[in-house]
Structures are given as C-alpha cells and as structure tokens.
C-alpha positions as CSV (number, residue, x, y, z in Angstrom):
1,M,97.7,-127.4,40.8
2,I,95.1,-130.0,41.9
3,E,92.3,-127.3,41.9
4,M,92.7,-127.2,38.1
5,F,91.5,-130.7,37.9
6,H,89.0,-130.6,40.8
7,P,87.4,-127.1,40.7
8,T,84.9,-126.5,43.5
9,A,82.0,-126.1,41.0
10,A,82.7,-129.5,39.4
11,L,83.0,-131.2,42.8
12,A,79.7,-129.7,43.9
13,T,77.9,-130.8,40.8
14,C,79.2,-134.4,41.3
15,I,78.0,-134.4,44.9
16,L,74.6,-133.0,44.0
17,R,74.0,-135.6,41.4
18,T,75.2,-138.7,43.2
19,G,76.3,-137.9,46.8
20,D,79.8,-139.0,45.7
21,R,81.9,-139.6,48.8
22,A,85.3,-138.9,47.1
23,A,84.1,-135.6,45.8
24,T,82.6,-134.7,49.2
25,A,85.9,-135.5,50.9
26,R,87.8,-133.3,48.5
27,L,85.4,-130.4,48.7
28,T,85.4,-130.6,52.5
29,A,89.2,-130.5,52.6
30,L,89.3,-127.5,50.3
31,A,86.7,-125.7,52.5
32,L,88.6,-126.5,55.7
33,D,91.7,-125.0,54.1
34,D,89.7,-121.9,53.2
35,A,90.1,-122.4,49.4
36,E,88.3,-119.7,47.5
37,G,84.7,-120.5,46.9
38,A,84.8,-124.0,48.5
39,T,82.5,-123.4,51.5
40,E,80.1,-121.5,49.4
41,A,80.1,-124.3,46.8
42,L,79.4,-126.9,49.6
43,F,76.5,-125.0,51.1
44,G,75.2,-122.9,48.2
45,S,75.6,-125.5,45.4
46,V,75.0,-128.7,47.3
47,V,73.3,-128.4,50.7
48,E,70.8,-125.6,49.7
49,P,69.6,-127.2,46.4
50,L,69.1,-130.5,48.1
51,C,67.1,-128.9,50.9
52,D,65.3,-126.5,48.7
53,G,63.7,-129.3,46.7
54,F,61.8,-130.3,49.9
55,T,61.9,-134.0,48.9
56,R,62.6,-137.0,51.1
57,R,65.3,-138.3,48.7
58,G,67.1,-134.9,48.6
59,T,67.0,-134.6,52.3
60,L,68.4,-138.1,52.8
61,I,71.3,-137.4,50.4
62,C,72.0,-134.1,52.2
63,E,72.1,-135.9,55.6
64,G,74.7,-138.3,54.2
65,V,76.8,-135.5,52.7
66,L,76.7,-133.4,55.9
67,A,77.4,-136.4,58.2
68,Q,80.6,-137.1,56.1
69,V,81.5,-133.4,56.2
70,I,81.1,-133.2,60.0
71,D,83.1,-136.4,60.6
72,L,85.9,-135.2,58.4
73,A,85.9,-131.7,59.8
74,R,86.2,-132.8,63.4
75,R,89.7,-134.1,62.7
76,H,90.9,-130.7,61.5
77,P,92.9,-128.5,64.0
78,D,90.5,-125.6,63.6
79,C,87.6,-127.9,64.7
80,A,89.1,-129.2,68.0
81,A,86.2,-127.7,70.0
82,L,83.7,-129.4,67.7
83,D,85.4,-132.7,68.1
84,A,85.4,-132.4,71.9
85,A,81.7,-131.5,72.0
86,L,80.8,-134.4,69.7
87,T,82.8,-136.8,71.9
88,E,80.9,-135.5,75.0
89,E,77.7,-136.1,73.2
90,G,78.7,-139.7,72.5
91,I,79.0,-139.1,68.7
92,G,81.7,-141.3,67.4
93,G,81.2,-141.2,63.6
94,E,78.8,-140.8,60.7
95,A,76.4,-143.6,61.9
96,D,76.0,-141.8,65.2
97,L,75.4,-138.5,63.5
98,R,72.7,-140.0,61.2
99,A,71.1,-141.7,64.1
100,R,70.5,-138.4,65.8
101,T,68.1,-137.4,63.0
102,A,65.6,-139.8,64.4
103,W,65.7,-138.3,67.9
104,G,63.0,-135.7,67.3
105,Q,60.8,-137.9,65.1
106,R,59.3,-140.2,67.7
107,D,55.5,-140.7,68.0
108,P,53.6,-138.3,70.2
109,T,53.7,-139.0,73.9
110,S,52.2,-137.4,76.9
111,T,54.4,-134.4,77.8
112,G,54.2,-133.0,81.2
113,A,54.0,-129.2,81.7
114,P,57.6,-127.8,81.2
115,D,59.1,-125.2,83.3
116,R,61.2,-123.8,80.5
117,I,61.0,-124.3,76.7
118,G,63.9,-123.7,74.4
119,L,63.3,-122.9,70.7
120,I,66.3,-122.8,68.3
121,S,66.2,-120.1,65.6
122,R,65.8,-121.4,62.0
123,G,68.7,-119.1,61.0
124,T,67.3,-116.2,59.0
125,L,64.7,-113.6,59.9
126,G,62.3,-114.6,57.1
127,A,62.5,-118.3,58.0
128,D,62.0,-117.6,61.7
129,L,58.9,-115.5,60.9
130,A,57.5,-118.2,58.7
131,I,58.3,-121.2,60.9
132,S,59.6,-120.4,64.3
133,L,57.0,-117.7,65.0
134,P,54.0,-120.0,64.9
135,L,55.9,-122.5,67.0
136,L,56.7,-120.0,69.6
137,R,53.2,-118.6,69.8
138,G,51.6,-122.0,69.9
139,L,53.9,-123.2,72.7
140,A,53.2,-120.1,74.7
141,A,49.5,-120.6,74.3
142,R,49.8,-124.3,75.3
143,W,51.9,-123.7,78.4
144,P,51.4,-120.1,79.4
145,E,53.3,-120.6,82.7
146,A,56.5,-121.8,81.0
147,E,59.4,-119.5,80.3
148,I,60.3,-119.6,76.6
149,V,63.9,-119.0,75.6
150,V,64.8,-118.5,71.9
151,F,68.4,-119.1,70.7
152,G,69.3,-117.2,67.6
153,R,71.1,-114.5,65.7
154,E,70.8,-110.9,67.1
155,R,68.6,-109.9,64.2
156,L,65.7,-111.9,65.6
157,R,65.7,-110.1,69.0
158,P,63.0,-107.5,68.2
159,V,60.5,-110.2,67.2
160,I,61.2,-112.4,70.3
161,E,61.1,-109.5,72.8
162,G,57.9,-108.2,71.2
163,L,56.3,-111.6,72.1
164,G,57.6,-111.5,75.7
165,A,60.0,-114.4,75.3
166,R,63.6,-114.3,76.5
167,F,66.3,-114.1,73.8
168,V,69.8,-115.7,73.9
169,S,72.1,-114.5,71.2
170,V,74.1,-117.3,69.4
171,G,76.2,-116.8,66.2
172,Y,76.0,-118.5,62.9
173,G,78.0,-116.9,60.1
174,R,76.2,-117.8,56.8
175,Q,79.2,-116.1,55.1
176,G,81.9,-117.7,57.3
177,G,84.1,-120.7,56.5
178,L,83.3,-124.3,57.1
179,A,85.0,-124.6,60.5
180,A,83.2,-121.5,61.8
181,R,79.8,-122.6,60.6
182,L,80.1,-126.0,62.2
183,G,81.7,-124.5,65.3
184,A,78.6,-122.4,65.9
185,W,77.0,-125.6,67.2
186,V,79.4,-125.7,70.1
187,G,78.3,-122.3,71.4
188,L,74.7,-123.2,70.8
189,R,75.1,-126.5,72.7
190,E,76.7,-124.7,75.7
191,A,73.9,-122.1,75.8
192,I,71.2,-124.8,75.6
193,A,72.9,-126.8,78.4
194,A,73.0,-123.7,80.6
195,E,69.2,-123.0,80.1
196,A,68.3,-126.7,80.6
197,A,70.1,-126.8,83.9
198,G,67.9,-124.0,85.2
199,A,64.7,-126.1,84.6
200,G,63.4,-128.7,87.0
201,P,64.2,-132.4,86.4
202,G,62.3,-133.5,83.4
203,R,60.7,-130.1,82.9
204,W,62.9,-128.9,80.0
205,L,61.6,-129.0,76.4
206,L,63.8,-128.2,73.3
207,I,62.2,-127.5,69.9
208,D,64.3,-127.6,66.7
209,P,62.5,-126.2,63.7
210,D,64.9,-127.9,61.3
211,T,67.6,-125.3,61.8
212,R,70.9,-125.0,60.0
213,L,72.5,-124.7,63.4
214,T,71.9,-128.5,64.0
215,Q,72.5,-129.4,60.4
216,L,69.2,-131.3,59.7
217,G,69.2,-132.8,63.2
218,L,72.6,-134.5,62.8
219,L,73.9,-132.3,65.6
220,A,70.8,-132.7,67.8
221,P,71.8,-131.7,71.4
222,G,70.9,-134.0,74.3
223,P,69.1,-135.1,76.3
224,R,67.1,-137.1,73.8
225,A,63.9,-137.1,75.9
226,A,63.7,-133.3,75.8
227,Y,64.4,-132.9,72.1
228,W,61.8,-132.5,69.3
229,R,62.4,-131.6,65.7
230,L,60.0,-130.4,63.0
231,P,61.0,-132.4,59.8
232,S,60.0,-129.6,57.5
233,R,61.9,-130.8,54.5
234,K,60.3,-134.3,54.4
235,V,56.6,-133.2,54.5
236,E,55.0,-133.6,51.1
237,A,52.8,-130.6,50.8
238,G,51.8,-127.2,52.2
239,C,53.5,-123.9,53.1
240,L,56.0,-123.9,55.9
241,G,53.9,-121.9,58.3
242,Q,51.0,-124.3,58.0
243,I,53.4,-127.3,58.3
244,A,54.7,-125.8,61.5
245,R,51.2,-125.4,62.9
246,D,50.1,-128.9,61.9
247,W,53.2,-130.4,63.5
248,L,52.6,-128.4,66.7
249,A,49.0,-129.6,67.0
250,A,49.9,-133.2,66.3
251,R,52.8,-133.3,68.8
252,F,51.6,-131.1,71.6
253,G,47.9,-130.3,71.0
254,A,48.9,-126.7,70.6
255,A,47.4,-124.0,68.4
256,A,49.2,-120.9,67.3
257,P,47.2,-117.7,67.5
258,T,46.4,-116.0,64.2
259,T,46.4,-112.4,65.5
260,P,48.9,-109.9,64.2
261,L,52.5,-110.0,65.5
262,P,52.9,-107.4,68.3
263,L,55.8,-105.0,68.2
264,R,58.0,-104.0,71.1
265,L,56.6,-100.9,72.7
266,A,59.5,-98.6,71.5
267,D,59.2,-100.0,68.0
268,A,55.4,-99.5,67.9
269,A,55.8,-95.9,69.1
270,W,58.4,-95.1,66.5
271,A,56.1,-96.7,63.8
272,R,53.3,-94.3,64.8
273,R,55.6,-91.3,64.6
274,L,56.9,-92.5,61.2
275,R,53.4,-92.9,59.8
276,S,52.3,-89.5,61.1
277,A,55.4,-87.8,59.5
278,M,55.0,-89.7,56.2
279,T,51.3,-89.3,55.7
280,A,50.9,-85.7,56.7
281,D,50.1,-84.7,53.1
282,G,47.4,-87.5,52.8
283,R,49.5,-89.9,50.7
284,R,49.3,-93.6,51.5
285,L,52.5,-95.5,52.3
286,V,53.8,-98.6,50.5
287,A,56.8,-100.3,51.9
288,A,59.0,-101.9,49.2
289,G,62.0,-104.1,49.5
290,F,63.8,-105.6,46.5
291,G,66.5,-107.5,48.4
292,F,67.0,-111.1,47.4
293,G,69.2,-112.5,50.2
294,G,72.2,-113.0,48.0
295,N,70.3,-115.1,45.6
296,P,69.9,-113.3,42.2
297,A,67.6,-116.0,41.0
298,K,64.9,-114.5,43.2
299,R,65.0,-111.2,41.3
300,V,63.0,-110.1,38.3
301,G,65.3,-107.1,37.6
302,P,65.6,-103.4,37.7
303,E,63.2,-102.8,34.8
304,F,60.4,-104.3,36.9
305,E,61.4,-102.6,40.2
306,A,61.6,-99.1,38.7
307,G,58.4,-99.6,36.8
308,A,56.6,-100.7,39.9
309,L,57.7,-97.7,41.9
310,V,56.8,-95.3,39.1
311,A,53.3,-96.8,38.9
312,L,52.8,-96.7,42.7
313,V,53.8,-93.0,42.8
314,A,51.6,-92.3,39.8
315,D,48.7,-93.8,41.8
316,G,49.4,-91.2,44.5
317,H,51.3,-93.3,47.0
318,R,54.6,-92.6,48.8
319,V,57.1,-95.5,48.8
320,L,59.4,-96.4,51.7
321,L,62.2,-98.3,49.9
322,A,64.5,-100.5,52.0
323,R,68.2,-100.1,51.2
324,G,68.8,-103.6,52.7
325,V,70.8,-104.9,55.6
326,D,73.6,-106.5,53.6
327,G,75.7,-105.6,50.6
328,S,73.8,-107.7,48.0
329,A,70.4,-106.1,48.9
330,R,71.9,-102.6,49.0
331,A,73.5,-103.0,45.6
332,A,70.1,-104.2,44.2
333,T,68.4,-100.9,45.2
334,E,71.2,-98.5,44.5
335,A,71.4,-99.8,40.9
336,F,68.2,-98.0,39.9
337,Y,68.1,-94.8,41.9
338,A,69.3,-92.8,39.0
339,A,66.7,-94.4,36.7
340,L,63.9,-93.4,39.1
341,V,65.1,-89.8,39.0
342,D,65.3,-89.9,35.2
343,R,61.7,-91.1,35.1
344,G,60.6,-88.0,37.1
345,L,60.5,-89.3,40.7
346,R,61.7,-87.3,43.6
347,V,64.0,-89.5,45.7
348,R,65.2,-88.8,49.2
349,H,67.8,-90.9,51.0
350,L,67.5,-90.9,54.8
351,P,70.7,-91.3,56.8
352,E,71.1,-94.7,58.4
353,G,69.0,-95.0,61.6
354,R,65.6,-93.9,62.7
355,H,64.9,-90.6,60.9
356,L,61.5,-89.0,60.3
357,R,61.9,-86.0,58.1
358,P,61.9,-86.9,54.4
359,G,60.4,-83.7,53.2
360,A,56.9,-83.4,51.7
361,E,58.3,-83.4,48.2
362,A,59.7,-86.9,48.3
363,D,58.0,-89.6,46.2
364,V,60.4,-92.4,47.2
365,V,62.2,-92.4,50.6
366,T,65.0,-94.8,51.0
367,W,66.0,-96.0,54.4
368,Q,68.2,-98.4,56.3
369,A,68.0,-99.1,60.1
370,D,68.0,-101.8,62.7
371,P,65.8,-104.9,62.5
372,G,63.3,-103.5,65.0
373,A,62.9,-100.5,62.7
374,F,62.5,-102.9,59.7
375,L,59.4,-104.3,61.4
376,A,58.1,-100.9,62.3
377,V,58.4,-99.4,58.8
378,I,56.3,-102.3,57.4
379,A,53.8,-102.0,60.3
380,A,53.5,-98.2,59.5
381,S,52.6,-98.9,55.9
382,D,49.4,-99.5,54.0
383,A,50.9,-102.4,51.9
384,H,54.1,-104.1,51.2
385,L,55.7,-105.2,47.9
386,G,58.8,-107.4,47.6
387,Y,60.5,-110.6,46.5
388,D,60.7,-113.9,48.4
389,S,62.6,-112.5,51.4
390,A,62.1,-111.4,55.0
391,G,59.9,-108.5,54.2
392,Q,57.0,-110.7,52.9
393,H,57.0,-112.7,56.1
394,I,57.1,-109.6,58.3
395,A,54.2,-108.0,56.5
396,A,52.2,-111.2,56.6
397,A,52.8,-111.7,60.3
398,L,51.9,-108.1,61.0
399,G,48.7,-108.3,59.0
400,V,49.8,-105.7,56.5
401,P,48.6,-106.4,52.9
402,T,51.5,-107.9,51.0
403,L,52.3,-108.8,47.4
404,T,55.2,-111.3,47.0
405,I,56.8,-111.6,43.6
406,L,58.0,-115.2,43.8
407,V,60.3,-116.4,41.0
408,T,60.0,-120.1,40.7
409,A,63.7,-120.7,40.0
410,A,63.9,-123.5,42.7
411,G,60.7,-125.2,41.5
412,L,57.0,-125.0,42.3
413,R,57.4,-127.0,45.5
414,H,59.9,-124.6,46.9
415,A,57.6,-121.7,45.9
416,D,54.7,-123.4,47.7
417,R,56.7,-123.9,50.8
418,W,57.8,-120.3,51.2
419,R,54.3,-118.7,50.6
420,P,53.8,-116.2,53.4
421,T,50.9,-116.8,55.9
422,G,49.3,-114.4,58.3
423,P,46.1,-112.6,59.3
424,G,46.1,-110.0,56.6
425,P,45.5,-110.0,52.8
426,I,48.3,-111.9,51.0
427,R,48.9,-112.2,47.3
428,V,51.6,-114.2,45.6
429,L,52.5,-113.6,42.0
430,R,54.5,-116.6,40.7
431,V,57.0,-115.7,38.0
432,D,58.7,-118.1,35.6
433,P,62.5,-117.8,35.6
434,G,63.6,-115.5,32.8
435,A,60.3,-113.6,32.6
436,T,60.7,-110.0,31.5
437,G,60.0,-107.1,33.8
438,S,57.5,-105.6,31.3
439,A,55.5,-108.9,31.3
440,I,55.3,-108.9,35.1
441,L,54.6,-105.3,35.7
442,G,51.0,-105.2,34.7
443,P,49.8,-108.1,36.9
444,A,51.9,-106.9,39.8
445,I,50.4,-103.3,39.7
446,A,46.9,-104.7,39.4
447,A,47.4,-106.9,42.4
448,M,48.8,-104.0,44.4
449,R,45.9,-101.8,43.5
450,A,43.5,-104.5,44.7
451,L,45.3,-104.9,48.0
452,L,45.3,-101.2,48.6
453,R,41.6,-101.0,47.8
454,G,40.8,-103.7,50.3
455,G,43.0,-102.5,53.1
456,A,43.4,-104.3,56.5
457,A,43.0,-103.7,60.2
458,R,46.0,-101.7,61.3
459,L,48.1,-102.3,64.4
460,L,48.8,-98.6,64.8
C-alpha cells in the first residue's frame, strides 16, 4: 500500500520543514479520502506548529500550504459547495487565495460610523477571551450606536450575550475531516452576507481576528472595503490581548475597557447561589482546571495536579475541580481521583449540570456543566489554578486572581503570546518541558498563597 511509503507523519514532517508541494498534495489527498490521521497530521503537525511559532516566515509558509490545500480540495466531490462559493467570490486559484491575505492589512483610513459590525470568532473559547473579547469591547466603546454581531461556535454564546452583543452560531469542527473544516467557511460566508445586507450602504464593518474559519485570511469574505484582519501571527512581540488592543487603537482609534467581564444575569445569579452554598462553612474557594485542550504537551502531570490540590485543601480551601468539556480534559482529571482519596481528601462528584449541594464534608468538588456555568464557577471563586487553556483567560477577564502553569513546549514566544491579561492579579509560572511535578509544586503553591492573600475586587 502507498501509505507504507508515505505515512502521514512523514509527509507532515516534510511539509513542516520545507513546505514541499508534492508532500502537501499527497497529504491533502489522504485527508480528503478520510485516511486515518491525515487531517489531524495536516492541522496538528503542520498548520498549528507553523502558526504557534508566531513568526513571519512560519506564517508565510503556512499561507502557501493552506492555499494549495484549499485549491486542491475544491476539486473534490465533497467540496462542491466550497468550490461554488470560491467561484462566486472570484477566487480562481492559489494566487487569488494568497492575494486575499492583504485585504485586511491596508493602512488606516477614515472609517464612517457603521450601522452594524461583524466580528468572527477566533475559534476556541480561550482564544476568543484573549483576542476577540478586547476587540468586541473596544468596538462597542468606539461606536456605541452600532449593533455588533459575533459569528462563532455555540460555546461562545454566554460571553457574547453577557456583553449585550448579538450571537450567530456557525460551526467549525476542530475534530472533523478536511472537507468539513474547509466547508465551514461556506456557512460563515452565508451568515455574514445576510448580516451585511441588513446594514446601510457602506455602513457594514467586518473584523477578522485571524480566525481559523478564514484560514489566515486566505478565505477573507467580501466586500473588501468592509473587511479588516488582525495579523496576530506576524507581530513581533507582546501577548495576544495587548496585540489586539494595540491594533484596535491604531486602526480605529478605539480603546477596550479594562473592567471585569460581565456575566449574563442568570449566570451571575447562579454564581452567587453557588458561592453561598460552597462557602457556608467559611472555607475559601479555588477553581481548578487541568484540561489541556487535547495537547498533552501543556500538562505537567498527575503528580503535580494531585499535590497542588492536597496543598490547597491543607491550607483550608475547598476546590472546585472542572471535569472538562471534552474527552481529553475529562480523562486528565479522572486519572487522579483515586489518588486524591488515597491521600486523605474527601471528593464529591456532582451530577452534570448546575447543582449546588456538595455536602459540607467535601474537600474537592468535581463538576461539569454548560459554558455559562463554567464562567460562573470561576466568577464565584477566590482564585483559579490551571494550565494554558480557557480557564486562565476566563479568570483573567473576570478579574479573578489566576495562576497559569504554562509549559513552554512550543517555545518562549508562544508562551509570551498566550499570557492572560485582565483587571485582576495574574501570575504565570513558566515550566520547561519535562520538568517534574515535584519541582514545580513548591513554586506553584507559593504563588497561589500570594494570590489568595492579595485577593481582588469581586463581581458577586
């Protein structure tokens, strides 16, 4: 079989090193035929490493790879809708795709007050809180009379509705096949066109925060005059939240508020009830989440996680431990429940959903609920502890003191980019890949104790 000679991992390595077109064509064909591991190799082993380096060279290579992938994919029977939409946009081939990356990069011009502003989701909850949130809040402050519409995955709805913007759900399956991932742009383009049609002539503005949905701007939807893209992967320094704020100020003279992220009224009310139930015995609450978004390189390991929870309980705190919203994060927490019990902790597992009665005897309460409840749990807590994932950005946006354990597996520049920013106390403990849990535990607990001593102004 040809796969014996061209395994997906070897093809991905070849593309990553040189942008080899023959290897890209072969891997694309395998992905379109749903060969096992091919789509994941393309995105997980090629696109993400090139983008995670946050270098101009890596981004340019990635643009070339994705332009070839899209141009090949449009000819596949499963991508007929993609081909039709590209044709309607006037995109004939790779050169046209690459030309679109310049659409949102023009010099600042005078922009009239828009009637309606569209903002495309970055793709994940953590990235949207880090990047899209300051963009949304800055645009709302700059043009308070404009209606803001956010296009994204359903998980983002609680954040958007809490800010008073309108939400339009669009799909993007990060675990889907290549045809499905590229095809998501077709639905996005249709949703954008419908919203643009409702604005007055020349009164529509579309902001792209460098989202996966437009594949680095290769699939920038028209009209060109309305489209602006934040080139987050080509900026030389700074965290993504500050990069977004700087770009917004330079392009539109807009400043994002630095006040804590508001919750939806129902979520805020539930957070108050949760805090009341969990602190009746006087113990302080620490929200902990050891999910790693399917990337085990972000994780220190169960030795550190169990040790951190034992230390927090020994200090007199109760821990609200997220079970995660997907299989990888759930497995990462379930792996050490027995170890916690063996070390003397009383662990209570709440049923899935919004439940409030853990029992006064519980030291660690595990929970799993909807995204709105995820925000509320962290808002109800005195501090947050977790890896580089959505939880750190939620806590930072809410003003809840947070400690991020950031493993520098993707390099120091990547770590710097994903530092959380927000109105509350934030500490980031950078960890070298391969560091042992015992070596990290002491500094992490010292940082948590300092955060809990300092405290912060609460939303609730």
